[in-house]
C-alpha positions as CSV (number, residue, x, y, z in Angstrom):
1,M,16.9,3.7,-27.6
2,S,13.0,3.6,-27.8
3,H,11.1,2.8,-24.7
4,H,9.7,-0.4,-26.3
5,N,13.2,-1.8,-26.6
6,W,14.0,-0.8,-23.1
7,M,10.9,-2.4,-21.8
8,D,11.7,-5.6,-23.5
9,D,14.8,-5.9,-21.2
10,F,12.4,-6.6,-18.3
11,G,11.1,-9.9,-19.6
12,E,7.9,-10.9,-17.8
13,L,6.1,-8.1,-16.2
14,D,6.0,-9.9,-12.9
15,D,9.8,-10.0,-12.7
16,L,11.2,-6.6,-11.8
17,S,14.6,-7.9,-10.9
18,A,16.0,-7.3,-14.4
19,I,15.7,-3.5,-14.2
20,P,18.8,-2.2,-16.1
21,R,21.3,-0.2,-14.1
22,I,21.5,3.4,-15.3
23,R,24.9,4.9,-15.2
24,N,26.0,5.1,-11.6
25,V,22.8,3.8,-10.1
26,G,24.3,0.9,-8.6
27,R,6.1,1.1,17.5
28,D,5.2,0.7,19.9
29,R,2.9,3.6,21.0
30,A,1.9,4.2,24.6
31,R,-1.4,2.5,25.4
32,K,-4.3,4.8,26.3
33,G,-7.4,3.8,28.1
34,K,-8.1,1.2,30.7
35,A,-5.9,0.7,33.7
36,G,-4.3,-2.7,33.8
37,S,-4.4,-3.2,30.0
38,I,-2.5,-6.1,28.7
39,K,0.9,-4.9,27.6
40,R,3.2,-6.3,25.0
41,S,5.7,-7.2,27.8
42,N,3.2,-9.8,29.0
43,F,3.7,-11.8,25.8
44,A,6.7,-14.1,25.2
45,P,8.9,-13.5,22.2
46,D,7.3,-16.3,20.2
47,G,3.9,-14.9,20.6
48,V,2.7,-17.5,23.2
49,V,1.3,-16.2,26.5
50,E,1.1,-17.9,29.9
51,P,-2.2,-19.4,30.7
52,A,-3.0,-16.9,33.4
53,D,-2.2,-14.0,31.0
54,Y,-4.3,-15.6,28.3
55,E,-7.3,-15.8,30.5
56,D,-6.9,-12.2,31.4
57,L,-6.6,-11.3,27.7
58,L,-9.9,-13.1,27.0
59,S,-11.6,-11.4,29.8
60,E,-10.4,-7.9,29.0
61,Y,-10.9,-8.2,25.2
62,P,-14.0,-10.5,24.8
63,F,-14.0,-10.4,21.0
64,T,-16.7,-12.4,19.2
65,Y,-14.3,-13.7,16.5
66,N,-13.3,-17.2,17.5
67,A,-9.6,-17.0,16.6
68,S,-7.0,-19.6,17.4
69,R,-4.8,-19.0,20.5
70,H,-1.9,-17.6,18.4
71,E,-4.1,-15.4,16.2
72,R,-6.0,-14.1,19.2
73,V,-2.8,-12.9,20.8
74,W,-1.7,-11.3,17.5
75,I,-5.1,-9.5,17.1
76,T,-5.1,-8.3,20.6
77,E,-1.6,-7.1,20.5
78,S,-2.4,-5.1,17.4
79,L,-5.9,-3.8,18.2
80,S,-6.2,-3.4,21.9
81,G,-5.0,0.2,21.8
82,F,-7.7,1.1,19.4
83,Y,-10.3,-0.8,21.4
84,D,-9.2,1.0,24.6
85,Q,-9.5,4.3,22.7
86,Q,-13.1,3.2,21.8
87,W,-12.7,3.1,18.0
88,F,-14.6,-0.2,18.0
89,T,-16.3,-2.5,20.5
90,D,-15.9,-5.9,19.0
91,V,-14.0,-7.9,16.3
92,L,-16.7,-9.9,14.5
93,R,-14.9,-12.0,11.8
94,Q,-11.9,-12.3,9.5
95,I,-12.8,-11.0,6.0
96,K,-9.5,-11.5,4.3
97,G,-6.3,-13.5,5.0
98,G,-3.1,-13.0,3.2
99,K,0.7,-13.4,3.3
100,E,1.2,-9.7,4.1
101,A,-1.8,-8.9,6.3
102,S,-5.3,-10.0,7.3
103,V,-8.4,-7.9,7.5
104,Y,-11.1,-8.1,10.1
105,Q,-14.6,-6.6,10.4
106,C,-15.0,-4.7,13.6
107,L,-18.2,-3.3,15.2
108,A,-17.7,0.4,15.3
109,S,-18.2,2.6,18.3
110,E,-21.5,4.3,18.6
111,T,-19.6,7.6,18.4
112,L,-18.7,7.0,14.8
113,E,-21.2,7.5,11.9
114,V,-20.6,4.1,10.4
115,P,-21.7,0.6,11.7
116,Y,-18.4,-1.2,11.0
117,L,-14.6,-0.6,10.5
118,A,-12.1,-2.7,8.7
119,A,-8.9,-3.5,10.7
120,K,-5.9,-4.4,8.6
121,I,-3.3,-6.2,10.7
122,Y,0.2,-6.8,9.1
123,R,1.7,-10.0,9.8
124,P,4.9,-10.1,12.0
125,R,8.0,-9.3,10.0
126,R,9.2,-12.9,10.3
127,F,6.1,-13.9,8.3
128,R,6.4,-11.2,5.6
129,N,7.5,-12.5,2.3
130,L,7.4,-9.5,-0.1
131,K,10.0,-10.1,-2.7
132,K,12.3,-7.4,-3.9
133,D,10.8,-4.8,-1.6
134,H,13.8,-2.6,-2.2
135,I,12.4,-1.9,-5.7
136,Y,9.3,-0.3,-4.1
137,R,11.2,1.5,-1.4
138,E,13.4,3.3,-3.9
139,G,12.9,7.1,-3.5
140,R,10.7,6.8,-0.5
141,E,11.2,8.7,2.7
142,D,11.4,6.7,5.8
143,L,8.5,7.3,8.1
144,D,8.1,6.8,11.9
145,E,5.0,5.5,13.7
146,N,3.4,8.9,13.5
147,G,4.0,9.3,9.8
148,N,6.8,11.8,10.2
149,V,10.0,11.6,8.1
150,I,12.8,10.0,10.0
151,R,15.8,12.4,10.1
152,N,17.8,10.9,13.0
153,D,21.1,9.5,11.7
154,G,21.2,6.7,14.1
155,L,17.8,5.4,13.1
156,L,18.6,5.8,9.5
157,H,21.9,3.9,10.0
158,A,20.0,1.0,11.7
159,M,17.5,0.8,8.8
160,K,20.4,0.8,6.3
161,K,22.2,-2.0,8.1
162,R,18.9,-3.8,8.7
163,T,19.6,-4.5,12.4
164,D,16.7,-6.0,14.3
165,F,15.7,-2.5,15.3
166,G,16.2,-1.2,11.8
167,K,14.0,-3.9,10.4
168,Q,11.3,-3.0,12.9
169,L,11.6,0.7,11.8
170,L,11.4,-0.4,8.1
171,H,8.3,-2.5,8.9
172,T,6.6,0.6,10.6
173,S,7.6,2.8,7.6
174,W,6.1,0.4,5.2
175,I,2.7,0.6,7.1
176,E,2.8,4.3,7.5
177,H,3.5,4.8,3.8
178,E,0.3,3.0,3.0
179,V,-1.6,5.2,5.5
180,Q,-0.1,8.3,3.9
181,T,-0.9,7.1,0.4
182,M,-4.5,6.5,1.5
183,H,-4.9,9.9,3.0
184,I,-3.6,11.6,-0.1
185,L,-5.8,9.6,-2.4
186,H,-8.9,9.9,-0.3
187,Q,-8.5,13.7,-0.1
188,A,-8.0,13.7,-3.9
189,G,-11.4,12.0,-4.3
190,A,-10.2,8.6,-5.3
191,D,-12.3,5.5,-4.6
192,V,-10.3,4.2,-1.6
193,P,-11.2,3.4,2.0
194,V,-11.2,6.2,4.5
195,P,-8.2,5.8,6.8
196,Y,-9.2,6.4,10.4
197,A,-6.1,5.6,12.5
198,S,-2.9,3.6,12.4
199,G,-0.3,2.2,14.8
200,D,0.6,-1.0,16.6
201,N,1.1,-2.9,13.3
202,A,-2.5,-2.1,12.1
203,I,-4.6,0.3,10.1
204,L,-8.3,1.1,10.9
205,M,-10.2,2.1,7.8
206,S,-13.7,2.2,6.4
207,Y,-15.4,-1.2,5.9
208,I,-16.9,-2.0,2.5
209,G,-19.8,-4.5,2.4
210,G,-22.9,-5.6,4.2
211,D,-23.7,-6.8,7.7
212,E,-22.9,-10.5,7.0
213,M,-20.7,-10.2,3.9
214,A,-17.8,-8.1,3.0
215,A,-17.4,-6.7,-0.5
216,P,-15.7,-9.3,-2.8
217,G,-12.8,-8.6,-5.1
218,L,-13.7,-7.6,-8.6
219,N,-11.9,-10.9,-9.7
220,A,-14.8,-12.8,-8.2
221,V,-17.5,-10.8,-9.9
222,D,-19.0,-11.4,-13.4
223,L,-20.2,-8.0,-14.4
224,E,-23.4,-7.2,-16.2
225,P,-22.8,-6.1,-19.7
226,E,-24.0,-2.6,-19.1
227,E,-21.6,-2.2,-16.0
228,V,-18.3,-3.1,-17.8
229,R,-17.5,0.1,-19.6
230,P,-18.5,2.5,-16.7
231,L,-16.5,0.5,-14.2
232,F,-13.5,0.4,-16.5
233,E,-13.6,4.1,-16.9
234,R,-14.0,4.5,-13.2
235,V,-10.9,2.4,-12.6
236,V,-8.9,4.5,-15.2
237,K,-10.1,7.6,-13.5
238,N,-8.6,6.4,-10.3
239,I,-5.4,5.5,-12.0
240,E,-5.3,9.1,-13.3
241,L,-6.0,10.5,-9.8
242,M,-3.1,8.5,-8.5
243,L,-0.8,9.8,-11.2
244,A,-2.0,13.3,-10.6
245,N,-0.9,12.8,-7.0
246,N,2.4,11.2,-7.9
247,R,1.4,7.6,-7.0
248,V,1.5,4.3,-8.8
249,H,-0.4,1.6,-7.0
250,G,2.3,-1.1,-7.4
251,D,0.0,-4.1,-7.2
252,L,-3.2,-3.1,-8.9
253,S,-5.4,-5.9,-10.3
254,A,-9.0,-7.1,-10.0
255,Y,-8.0,-8.8,-6.8
256,N,-7.3,-5.4,-5.2
257,I,-10.5,-3.7,-6.3
258,L,-13.5,-4.3,-4.2
259,Y,-17.0,-4.4,-5.8
260,W,-20.2,-3.6,-3.8
261,E,-23.6,-2.5,-5.1
262,G,-22.2,-1.3,-8.4
263,E,-19.3,0.7,-7.0
264,I,-15.6,0.0,-6.7
265,T,-13.0,0.6,-4.0
266,L,-9.3,0.3,-4.6
267,I,-7.3,-1.2,-1.7
268,D,-3.8,-2.3,-0.6
269,F,-1.3,0.5,-1.1
270,P,1.9,-0.5,0.8
271,Q,3.8,-1.0,-2.5
272,A,2.8,2.4,-4.0
273,V,5.7,4.2,-5.6
274,D,6.3,7.8,-6.6
275,P,6.8,8.1,-10.3
276,R,9.1,11.0,-9.9
277,Q,11.5,9.2,-7.6
278,N,11.5,5.5,-8.6
279,R,13.3,4.3,-11.7
280,S,11.0,1.2,-11.8
281,A,7.9,3.3,-11.8
282,Y,6.9,2.8,-15.4
283,P,7.3,-1.0,-15.7
284,I,5.4,-1.3,-12.4
285,F,2.7,1.0,-13.8
286,L,2.5,-0.9,-17.1
287,R,2.1,-4.1,-15.1
288,D,-0.8,-2.5,-13.1
289,V,-2.5,-1.3,-16.3
290,T,-2.0,-4.7,-18.0
291,R,-3.7,-6.6,-15.2
292,I,-6.6,-4.3,-15.2
293,C,-7.0,-4.5,-19.0
294,E,-6.7,-8.4,-18.9
295,Y,-9.7,-8.4,-16.5
296,F,-11.9,-6.0,-18.5
297,N,-11.0,-7.7,-21.7
298,R,-12.3,-10.9,-20.3
299,Q,-15.5,-9.0,-19.5
300,G,-15.8,-8.1,-23.3
301,L,-13.8,-5.0,-23.9
302,R,-10.9,-4.7,-26.3
303,I,-8.2,-2.5,-24.8
304,S,-4.5,-2.3,-25.6
305,A,-2.7,-2.1,-22.2
306,R,0.5,-0.8,-23.6
307,R,-1.2,2.0,-25.6
308,L,-3.4,3.0,-22.6
309,A,-0.4,2.9,-20.2
310,D,1.8,5.0,-22.5
311,D,-1.0,7.6,-23.1
312,L,-1.7,8.0,-19.4
313,W,1.9,8.1,-18.4
314,T,2.9,10.8,-21.0
315,A,-0.3,12.8,-20.4
316,Y,0.8,13.3,-16.8
317,G,4.2,14.5,-17.8
318,F,6.2,11.3,-17.1
319,R,9.0,9.9,-19.3
320,L,8.7,6.5,-21.0
321,T,12.5,6.0,-20.9
322,P,14.6,5.7,-17.7
323,E,15.9,8.9,-16.1
324,V,18.5,9.4,-13.4
325,H,17.7,11.2,-10.1
326,P,20.2,14.0,-9.6
327,A,21.1,12.6,-6.2
328,L,22.5,9.5,-7.9
329,L,25.0,11.7,-9.9
330,D,28.4,13.0,-9.0
331,D,28.6,16.8,-9.5
332,Q,32.4,16.5,-9.6
333,D,32.2,14.0,-12.5
334,E,32.2,15.8,-15.9
335,A,30.4,12.9,-17.5
336,D,27.7,12.9,-15.0
337,V,27.3,16.7,-15.2
338,A,27.1,16.5,-19.0
339,F,24.5,13.7,-18.8
340,W,22.3,15.7,-16.3
341,R,22.4,18.8,-18.6
342,S,21.3,16.7,-21.5
343,Q,18.4,15.4,-19.4
344,E,17.4,18.9,-18.4
345,K,17.0,19.8,-22.0
346,T,14.4,17.0,-22.5
347,Q,12.5,17.3,-19.3
348,P,8.7,16.8,-19.6
349,A,6.2,19.6,-19.2
350,Q,5.6,20.8,-15.6
351,L,2.8,19.1,-13.6
352,A,0.6,22.2,-14.1
353,N,0.4,21.5,-17.8
354,R,-0.7,17.9,-17.4
355,R,-3.8,16.9,-19.2
356,R,-6.5,16.1,-16.7
357,R,-9.7,14.2,-17.4
């Protein structure tokens, strides 16, 4: 079966629920810093604090940003540890609000070499609404609050059963996966924010923009004609760097690319998948490439998203047709063994032989 026919089974690119089955494929950290810091235990389960506690919170964390009472508690719960550790000295404004997370501009500590930091705070789990997150989690290792792989059987069982504690662990793993992906891509030279620190439901990273205005998304920018081709090529270069480091963004579009003074920065990586481990990686990748090409085609280019996606995918040694991970096969089943042997004969070239641009 050709890969084009297989891909047609997916229907619309935004609907990944129709992925065909393939054979048997059926933090809290301890606070550091000031004595008497407001602890999580001071907050009621619904996020509302008693008036006396709230006044203490305002006094101890006198942030400039004039948030609502509920948002102020949420921000302080998530960022007070970083504040106590003197990563930043103030929260100035919200620069992005979203269903999954909000981002705030923070005044960096004088010990840092940058004037501002961006603090991405994930919304509480009860407000998260990511559909079909199991598709993106496939093949991932579960990470704890320190970014270490979880090996404990009890913790893994809790996550599998999705107990309240297990959901908390899954939420933490989701955040740490984004941090780990950012570290990998930053070290590889990709145009991504520098990740400084993570924990307590938040990530501190480099801020992109000016004193009074954060960098807008590329979707809000009409490029000058002479910028279009170079920026498109820069985006493709970043896509290649991701593939070279076994990552597919998972939600790439002009909305998740910042533009500032002629430069781009790719953001938002919690849904990134490993193309070696995730059966859905190619349709997710094709969706990413299609969205990018749609934007640049509106800017005057003429690019075939399918051809570009196919060329990039195969250039980095990945298959265009679905393949089964060995862990999903039964080594006592003769049919599964025969199937795997047939796959071994058609494996792509090793990573060392990938074409790099």
